[in-house]
N, C-alpha and C positions, 0 to 999 in steps of 0.2 A: 784719366782725370778723376773718376770715382774712387780709384785706389788711393790717390793722394788725399782726397776728402776724408776717406775712412781713416787714414793714418793720422791726419790732423785731429780728427774727432777723437780718436783713441788717445792721443797724447793729451788732449784737453781734459778728457775724463780722468785720466791718471793724475794729472796735476791737481784737479779739483778734489779728487778723493784723498790725495796726500795732504793737501792743505786743510781739509776738513778734519782729518784724523789728528793733525797737529793742533788744531783749534780745540778739539775735544780733550786732548791730553792736557793742554794748558788750563782749560776750565776745570778739569778734574784735579789738577795740582793746586789750583786756587781753593777749591773746596776742601782739599786735605789740609791746607794751611789755616782754614777757619778753625779746625780742631786744635791746632797749635795755639791760636789766639785764645780760645776758650780755656786751654790749659794754663796759659799765663795769667788770665783773669782769676781763675780758681786758686792758683798758687798765691797770688797777691791777697786774696780774701783770707786764705788760710794763715798767711803771715800776720795780717792785721789782727785776726782773732787770737793768734798766739800771743801777740804783744798785749792785747787787752787782758788775756788770761794771766800773764805774768804780772801785769800791773795790779790785778786783783789778788793774786796769790803768789807772792815772790818765792815762797818755799818750794813750790812745785815747778820751778823753772827748768830743771833738768828733764823731768818727765814730759813737760810741755814741749820743750825743744826737740826731744827725741821723737815724740809723736808727730810733730810738724815736719821734721826732716823726712821721716818715713812716708808720710802722706804726700809730701811734695815729690819725693822720688817716684812713688807709684804713679802720681799724676803726670809726671814728666815723661814717663814711658809712652803714654798715648800721643804726646806731642812729637816724640822722636819717631814713632811709627808713622804718623802723618807725614813727617818730613821725608822719611825713607820712601814712602809710597809716591809722594810728589816727585821726588828725584827720579824714581823709576819710570813714572809716567812721562817725564820730560825727556830723559836721555836714553831709555832702553825701548827699542821697538823691534 
């Protein structure tokens, strides 16, 4: 009888530990996606400032566009890294 109790207790502990590690992985993935949200907000601000700059100085449109695209590309890498880490947390164990 005690052996059965120990088996049930062992299975319960394994189930709880598995579900808690899943919960932690999902929380970590959500935190990683906050970085992607910040990346999107930053790119929106950069695009709006580029539009303002072109409105003030139309002759510099090519330089402004080039700098905005380079800045957005560099900013986007942090969002992609966050997405990759989130996917790894969810699907790879």
